[in-house]
N, C-alpha and C positions, 0 to 999 in steps of 0.2 A: 280227724286225720285224712279221712276220706274226701271231705270238702276241700282240704288244703291241697290234695293231689290234684284235684281236679282244676282248681285254680292255677296250679302251677302248670299243668298239663295245656290248659286254655291259653297261658301266658307264652308258653313256648311256642305254640301255634302263630300267636301273633306278633311277638317281639320280631322275627325278621322281616315280617311285613311292614311295620311301623318304619323300621330303619330304612327298609327300601324305599319307601314312600317319602321318607326324608331326604335321600338322596336324590331321587327322582325330582322332586320340586327343587332341591338345590341346583341341580344340573339345569333345569328348565329356565330357572331364573337368572342363574349365573351367566348365560349365553348372552343375554341381552341386557344385562344388569347396568353396563355404561351408560350414564347418564341419567338414571331413574332415580327418584327421590325415595327415601325410605317407605314413604306412604304408597309410591304406587308399586315399589318391590313387594310390600306385605299385601297389598291388593292382589298381586298376580299370584303371590304366593297361596293365598288363601282361597283363590278360586281353583287352583289347580287341587290343592288340599281336599278340598270339598269333594271333587270328582273321585280322586283316589282313596279316598275315607268310604266313600259310597261301594267302590268297588271293594274294598274289604268286606263291608256288609253282604255284598253280594255273594263274596267267596263263601262266607259262612252260610249263606242260605243253600246255596247249591249243594253243600256237603250234607245238609239234612235230609235231602231228598232219599225216599227209599231206593235200595239198590236190589234189582234181581239179577243175580250173578249168570243165571242160565240163558238170561237174555243178553249177555256182553257181545256177541258177536253181532247180534241183530241190530244193537244200539250202534257199533260201529258203521255198520252198513247205513243205517240211517243218518248217522252224522255226514259221511261222505254223500249221500244222495243230497241232503240239503243244500250243502256248500257247492255241490255241482249242477245238478239238475235245475235247481230254481235260477240261479244265475243265467244258465244256458237259455232255459224258457223265456226268463225276462228280456236277455238280449235279442233273441229271434222275434219275439213278440215287436221289440222297438224297431228292429230292422224291417219288420213288415209294415210299420207305420211309415217309416221314412226309406222306403226302399228305392224311391225315384233318386236319391242323393247318395245312396250306399251301394257300394260294390256287390254285384251279385253272389260272391263267393263268401260273404260276410256270414250268413247263417250257417254253412257248410263249415266256415273255421271256428265259429262258436260251438257248434256241435263236437267237432272235433278236439277243440281244446278242454271241453267238458269230459270227453271220453278219456283223454289222456290224463287230466289231472284226477278224475275217479280211480283209473287204474292204478296210477302213482300213488293215490292215498291208500288204496286196499293193500298195496304190497309193502308197505311201511309196517314194520313189526310193532307187536304191543309193547309199549314202554314198560321194561324190567321194574319189577319191584312195585307196581301200582297195580291195585286190585282191579281185575278185568270189568267186572260190573261196574265200580265206582268210575272208572276211567271212562265206560262207555256213557255212563249218564252225562259226565262232565263235558265229552265231546260232543254230545247233542246240543247241550246249552251253549258251548263255544261255537259252534256253527251255526245256531239260531242267532245268536249275538252279532258274528261277523258278517253273515248273510243279511241280516236286516239292515244292519248299518250301511252294508254296500249298496244295496237296493234304494233306501232313503237317499243316500248321496247321488247316485245317478238318476234318480227319479227326479230331485231337487235341480240338479244341473242340465236335465234334458239330455243326458248323453246318448248317442245313437238316434236322437229324435230331432234336435232342433241343430241341425249340421249346415253350417255355411259352406260355399264353394271352397273346394282345397283343404277342407279339415277333417275330410272322412277318416283318413289313418290317423289324426289325432284322436278322435273320438273313439275308433276302435282299439287303439294302443292303449289310451287311459283307461277303459272298460276292462281289457284284457290283463293290463299289469295291476290294476288294483284287486282285481279277482284272483289273480295268481297270489299276490300277498296275503289275502284272506285265507285261500287254501294253505298256504305255509305256516300260517300263524295258528291255525285250527288245532293242531297237535299241540303246539306249546301252551296256548290256553285250557286246553283238556287236561295236560299234566298239572297245570298250576291248580285247576279246580277239584281235580282227584284225589291230591296227597297233601296234607298239610307240610308247611315248610320244613319244618324240624324233623319232619320223617324222610326227607329227600336223602337218598342214599350218597355217601362222600364218594366220588369216582372221577376218574378223568374224562370220561365221557359227560357226566352231568354238568361238571365245570365247562367243558367245551360249549355245551349247549346253552348254559347260563351267559357265557361270554358271546356267544354268535347271537342271542336273543337281545343283550344290551345293544350291540352294534347295529342290528336291525330297528331297534328304537330309535337309536340316535338317527340312523339314516332316514325315518320316516319324518322326524323334526326337522333334519336338514332340508327334506324336500318340502316340507311345509314353509320354509323360510326361503325357498328359492323357485318353486314351481308356481306358475300362476299368481305371482304377487300382486295382492290386492283384486284379484278377480275370483269368481266362483267360489263364494263364502263357503257352500257344503263341501266342497273338496279341502278346504283348509281345516275345516271342523272335523273331518275324517281323518285327515293326516295327521292332525295335532292330538285328538283324543287317542286314536289307536297307537300312535308314536309313545305318548305319555302312558299308556297301559303296558306297551310291549317293554319299554324300559324299565319300568317298575316290575314286571314279571321275571326279565333276566337279573336284576338285581337280586330279588328275593329268591330266585334260585341259587345265586351263589351265596347266599347268606344262609341258606335253609339248613345247614348242618352244624352252623355255629350256635353253641348252646352255654357259652361262658357268660361269666357276669358282667364283663364289659359291653357284650352286646345288650344284655338285659338291661343294664344303666342306660345305654344310649337310647335304646327302644323306648323306656320310660319318659325320657327326656323328649324325645322325637313326640311321643304320644300327647304330651301336654303342649307342645309349641304348636304341632300340626293342629289340634283341637282348637288352640287360641287362634291361629290364623284365620281357621275357616269360621269361627265365630265372630271375629273382626269384621271380615269381609261381610257376613250377613247383616251385622249390626250397622257398619258403616256404607252400606250401598249408596246411601245419599252423596257419598264422597266421590263415588265414580261418576258423577254427573258433573264434576269440577272439570272445566276446560284444561287445567294444568297436569291433572292425573290422566285424563283421556288421552292428552296429546301425549304423554309419555307411554302410556300402554300402546298406543297406535304405533308407534316404533317397532314393537315387537311382534314375532308372528302371532305366537298364542295370545298376547294382549289384544292384538287387531281381530282375532276370532271371537274374543271375550264382548269386544265393543259391540260387535254384531249382534250379540245376544242381549247385551243392555243398552236399550235405546237410549240416544242422547236426550236430554229435555229438550223441549220445544222452544226456538229463539225467536224473539218477538220482531216481526218485519213489518211494521205500521206502514200502511199504504200513504198515509199522509206526512209521511217523515219528511221534512226539507231536504232539497238536495246538498250534498255538501260542498261546501265553496271550492274545494280541490277540482271537482268535476266541470266547473265553469270556466275552462280554459279555453283559448282562442282557437279555431280550427282552420282560419284563413280561408274560408271558401268564398268570401267576397274579394278576395285578392286578385287583383288585376293578373292573368295569367302571362308571363313573358313569352310564352310559346303561343303560336297560334294554330290550335287544331292539327298537332303532328300526327304523324303515324303512331302507332302504339304498338309494343309488343311485350306481353305478359309471359314469362316463363317460370313456372312451378315444378320443382324437382322434389319427388316424392322422399321423405324420410331423410332430409339433408340436415345434419346437426349445424348448431351455431358454431362449433368449434373447427368445422373442415377449412375454413379461410382463416388466414393470420394477418397480422397488422401489415400496413401497407410499408413495401420494401423489405419484407420477410419473404424468405424463401418458402415455396409451399410444393413439396413433390407430389403430394394427392392430387390436387387439382390445379396445375398451374396455369391452364389457360383462362379459368374462372377467376382465378386470382388475379391474372393481368388485367381481366374486365374490371374487377373490384378496384384495383388501384387506379384505374383511369376514370372511375366512376364514384358517386357517393356511396360509400360503404358503410352501412349501419351495422355496428357491432353489437347491439343490446336490442334486438328484434325479437317479439314474442309472437307466437302463432295464436290462431284464435282458439285453438285446443289440440290435443296430441292425437288426434285421429284424423282420417282423410275427411271424411264426412263433414267434421267441424271446422279443421282447417282451411278446406276449401270452400265451405259453405260460407264460413265467414268471410275469406277473401272474395269471393264473387258476388257477395250480398253487400260487403261494404260496413259489415255492422258486428259487434260482439254478440258472442252467442246468445246473451241474456237478452238482447233486443231483437233476436230471430223467433217467429213462430215455426216451431219444429213440428214436422210429421213423424209419426211412429211407423215407420215400413218393417216388414219382416220378409225373410228368406221363405220362399216357396219353389222347391225343385230347383235350387241353384239360382232363381231370378229374384230381384226384389219385387215386392208387391205393396201395394198402399191399400190398408183395410179400410179407407174411406170411399175407394173406388170398387169395393165389393159388396154384395147383398149380405142381407143380415144371415141367411144360410150359410152364405160361404164363409163370413167370419166366424160363425159356431163351429164350422167344421176345422178350422185351422186353432181354436181355443185352445191353448195350452201345449201347443205341438209346434211353436215357432219361435226363433231368436230374433229379436228386434235391433233395429239400428234406426238413428234418426237423420232425415232430410229436411232441410230448409224448405218451408212452404213458400216456393217462389212465386211473389204476387207479381200481376202486371206493373211493368216499368220498374221492378224493384232491383234487379241485378245489374251488375257492372255492363254485360253485353247490352242488356235492353237499354238503359241510361246512355250508353253511346250509340246504338243503332236510333234511338230517337233523335240524338244529335246530328244524324246523318252520316255517320260512320259506316262503312261495310265490314262485317265481323265475321270472323272465322275461327274454328278451335280444332286443335287435333290432342285431345287428351288420351293418355293410354293408361288404364288400370285393369288389369285381368278380372277384377270383380266386376260387379254390376252399376257402381255409383254413377258413371258416366254415362251409362246406356241412355240413347234418347227417351224421352219419356218421364225419367225420374226427375228432371228439372234443372239440371247443369247445362243443358243444350238450348234453354229458352234464350232468345235474343241473338242467336248466331244465325247468319245467313248460309253458312257452310259448317256443317259439324261431322267430323269423321267418327264415325262407331267403331271403335278398335277394341270394344270390350271382349269380343268374342275370338280374338286372335290366338290367344293362349301361346304368344311368342315366348320364348327363355331369353334370359339375358344373355348378351347385351342387346338392347331393343331401342337405344336411343338415337342411333343413325337413322334407323328405319322411319322413326317417328319424325325426325328432321326433315327427310326426304318428303314425307306425306305433306308436311306441314309448308315446305317451300312449294310443292306444287299449288297448295291452297293459295299462297301468297301471290303466285303469278296469276291468279286469278281475280285478284282483289284490285280494285280502283281506290285511289287516294281520297279522301283520307280512310286508313285502314285500321282495325283493331285484330290483332291476332293473339290467340292464347295457345300455348304449348305445355302439356304435362308430361314430365320424364320421368320413368319408373324405375330405371336400373338400382338406384341406392336401396330400395326397398325389398331388393333380392338379396339380402346379406347373409340369411340364415342364422342370424344373432351372433355372426362371426365379425370381428373387426378386421381380421385379416381379408375375409371375403368381401367386408364393406369397402376397403381400400381398392380391391379390384374393381368392383363396379363403379367407383367415384372416376378410376381412369376412364371406364369406359364413357362415363356421362360426359366427363371432360374432353374427351376427343368428340363427342357428337356435339358439344357446346362450340368447340372450336369450329367445326365443320360449318355449323349454322352461323357463327359470325362473319366466316370467309365468304360464304353465300350471300350475306346481306350486304357485304362491301362489294363483292362483284355487281350486285343490283344497282348499287348507288344509292341505297337506302339507310345504311347504316348510322351515317353522321347526322341524319334528319328525323331519326325516330327515337321516341321516349321508349326506353326499356327497361321494365323491371324484373329481376330475378328473386325468387324467396321460394320457400318450400311450405309444405302444409303442416309439417311437424318434424321432430327431431328422432332419434333412435337412441335406446340405452342398451348397453353392452354389460351389464353388471352393478352399474351405479345404484345405489340405494335398493339393492336387492332385484332391480327389474331389469328384463330385457324385452327389446322390441319396443312397441309404443302403444298409447291409447291407455296407460296404466297410473300415470302421474303427472304433477305438472313441475317436477324440478326441472332444471334448464336442459338437461340431456334430451329432454322430451319436448319441452315447451320453446325453449330457445332457439331461434333459425336464423340463417344467414338473408340479409336483404342488401339487394344493390339497386341502384337506381342511375341510369344512364340517361344524363340530361344535355342535349345538345347545347354546345356553347359554354357547359360547366366544366372546370377542371375537376380531376379527382381528388377525393380526401374521406377521410374517416370522420364518423359521426358517433358519438358516444353518447347521446341523448337516448333515454329509453323510447322505443318505437314499437309499433304494432304492424304487422303485414297489411293490416285493412287500410294503412296510411298509402299504400299503393294505388288502393283503389279509388280513395278519395282525391288523389293525386291525378289519375288519369282522367276522373270526372271533370274536376275543375279545368284542366288542360284542354278538354272537348268543349267545355262550355255546356255540358249535360247538366240537367237537374241534379241537385246535391242534397235534396229532404231527405232527412233519414239516416244520412250516413254518420258513422262514428269515427272515422279516421280523420287525421290531421293532412291538410294540403302540405306536401312537402316542398312545392316550388319557392315559397318565400326563404325557406331555409337554404335551398340551393344557389338562389340569387342574393339574396340579403341577409343570411343567417339567422333569419327570425325564425323562432320554436319556442313553444312554451315550456318552460324549464322544470317546472314542478309538475309536470303532465302526469297522472296516475296512467298506468298501462294493465290491462286485465287480460287473463287467459282463463279459460274454464274447460271442465272435462264432465260429460255425463254419459252414463252406459247402461243397457237394460238387457242383461244377460239372463235375467229372470223369463222363462218362457211364457209366462204370462203378462209380460210387457210391465212388469214393475221395475221402478228405477232402482239399480243397485249400486250406481256410483255416482257422487255428486260433489265435485271439488271445485273450489274458486281460488284465484290468485290475484293478486294486485302487486304491482312493482311500482315503487316511487322512488326517487334517487338509488340510494345503494340498497334499500331494503326490500325485502320480497316476504309477503304472507300469504301462505297457504292454508285454506280452510276447507275441512273434510265435514260437508254438512251431514251427511249420515251417519257417521261416528262421532260426531261432536268434538274434533280434534282442530287445534290450528298450530302453525309453526311460523315463526319468524326467522329470516336469514339474513344476515349482513353479507351481500355479496362482494364488496369489497374486500372485507376481511377473511370471507370465507366462501370463495367461489363454488366450491364442491358442495355446498350447503349440507354440512354436517352437522354444526351446532345450532340447535333451536336457541335463540336468545330473547324470547318473549318475556321471559321473567327478568332478565338483565336490562331489558330495554322497554320499560312498561309505557313509556310516552309514546315510542314510535308503534307499537303493537297496538295501542289504542287507536293512534291517529289512522292507522292503516284499517284496522278493523270498522271502525267509523266510516270510512270512504268505502269500503267492499261493502257494507252492509246497506249504506245509503244507495249505492249503483245497483246492487242486486234486488233489493226489495222493491224499488220504483221500476225497475226493468221487467221484473217478473210479474208485477201487478197487471202490467199490460201485455206481457208475452209468457204466460206461464208453461212452464215445462209439461209435457204429456204425463 
């Protein structure tokens, strides 16, 4: 009889927990279940089940810790001290390490925040009907768990340490916000550990706490889906794990007083199903290596984090792989240029999406002047940037090669300036080890860039590029080959800036003798603050500045005789595919850009071939009679005059990032577009997705299983291209 009572009591303790876990797993999986196969669903459910079943075991372990009732007050103080003093010390230490790029008030703010948090937590009353000694022990355990998770996450991401220019408030806000959440969750987790579910009293207050905890967990999971999408893996792991734990805690609190047989029956079924899912996941780990399952999991927030923990199987990239026949298309470098050393103007507009321009003859209220120029020129509607970041987009454009065919140097941010480790001593490099955030810059070789090629052909060259960051600072490399190069990186102008840049460019133009090449980089669309309404505003400023530039060229009598190319470094996302901004995906909103080529003597028309921004580079080089060795783009002059173009040409776009503070590559995706199909491969996650752009321009439905022939063909083209390119130009 005694044994039976103990068994019943133990089951009463665990029954609500198993139901809460089942509800949590169902919620997590159901949020992103659309498009997932049953194997992918079971894989996701099994992974989440394992984590929560481990937490149930931890709950039991915490409750067997001896309790000294007389030390309850000291335990509460210790718990509060751990979760407030330790993060304060960590934050102040990090500020000291990065004090040159963080505001001087940062340590005072962190100390003040810690004091307020400590006082606030101390003023909270003891939870009613919880044994104070038991709650004190649980509070210490909860504070240790939350503080450890917080510090590990911020240590891994380099928060308050690896600070790029203009991101100091983001770092401080991220640290303070996650710290606040940890403090708020400490009391809730302590209550979870201190009293078995079935002993939680039934009261409106307890139910309200349970509901609030559930909503907080849902909020954390939603933040995992929407914030820093596909960036900063430790942040996603922290948000996902804490969100799941919080949601399960709230569900358990709501179920705690339910003791009926229905709940016990549901709990029994839940225990069996959850255990089965967990065991299936452990036994079928090899299935997670399959590209189909990985690709489906990669579409979900929790699944994407899971893939970061379960490395993909290595893919073979034999160096002796013969080039795919699709790569042998004609680039028309030997075509006789109809234009004889014309003046050339290259205008790159930062963060300009491919859809800011419309079809010929359609009304464009956002950029009417640029649209008029496009209608009078060759307007390429399906053009792809070399990558979704400025360094990659402009690097590929000014070098004239795809990213895979460029040698990249790994630079890092030092006190708000870019520094090249190759130029530092061993002692200096050791000083910055683990304390820097990295970016990649092309290793501009002699005679390699567009400006250097044109300069060697006798062109007078000038540039007026504006980016508030350090990319275009003289010495980084983008200035090579320019006779005149205006350094605007420290101006710190606020939008709108286009007309200022145009004025400086025109003053440069007046100093140039023909034949000349002028590059202008406009920045206003980048200042959109992730708001589509703000984006339209800055587009209008850009359009006004472009109109001023065109009018000035016409007044000088050079417009009709100048080869003019307009394009962008990358697009911009406003929530599509859960992304905002740029640099995080190769979907069309970030990778597809406008491209316009004004060719003297050629009437305007739309071009629907797949093209690359680096085609402008090749076209300028051929028109100048400059060396074409090593270029990847297609000369567009035969298309302009004779409508000749390689119909089945594949176009590539790529993205890599190094957000790890030790210089480890954390992001590596490649894409190829051919015809109406686009293949995106994430090499670190081991995922792939095929989209039919004609039927699905929003890239919503992955059709790689429905279109196996197209998938295999594009994968073979991409593999051949990347393996051969990176054998000669390995990434850092």
